[in-house]
N, C-alpha and C positions, 0 to 999 in steps of 0.2 A: 146505790154506790155513790152517787154524787153527794148525798147527805153526809157521808163519812169521809169525803175527800179532805185530807188534812190541809191542803192548800187553801181551802175556803173556811177553815175552822174559825179563825179569829174574826173574819167578816160576819159570819153567821152569829157568833156569840155576841158581837158588838150590836148587831141589828136586833137580836132577841132582847138584850138588856135595855137598849134604847126604847124599844116599843113597849116593853113591860113597865119601865119606869116613867114614861111620859104619857102617851095617849092611852096606853093599855092595849091589850089584844082583844079584838072584836071577833067573836065566834061566827058572825055572819059574813065576815070578809074572807074571801077565798085565799088571799095572800097570807093572812094571819093564821088560817087553819093550816096552810102548808108549812109555814114557819114552825108552828108547834109540832107538826108531824116530823119535820126535819130534826128538830131538837130531841124528840123522842127517839128517833133512829140513832142519833149520836150517843145518847145516854145508853141505849141498848148495846151499841158497838163498844163503848169504853167501860161499861158497867162491871165487867169481870175483874177489873183492876181493884175494885173495892172488896172483893171476895177474899177468903183465906188464901194464904200463899200456895198451898197445894192445889186448890181449885183454880187459881189464876194461872199457874204453870200448866195445868191440864188443858185449859182453854187456849193458851198460847201455843202449845204443842199442836192442838187440833187445827188451829187457823194456819199455822205454818205448813202442816201437811196439805191442807186444802189449796194453799197458794202453789205448792210444788206440783200438785196434780193438775193445775190449770195451765201449766207451761207446756 
């Protein structure tokens, strides 16, 4: 859930861009592995917006129903 928290979106994007462009990501560093996994989670969370309009609307309806069931 924290990976998809919109309040942390720009901080995470900035950190990922900076690490990728400068020192690079090191697969033996726990922090870098965690950052990559967080980015994968963000992509999975937002990826449906790149789908066809009908499929995107279908997923929006599903997540909205899920939110209402949690209340």
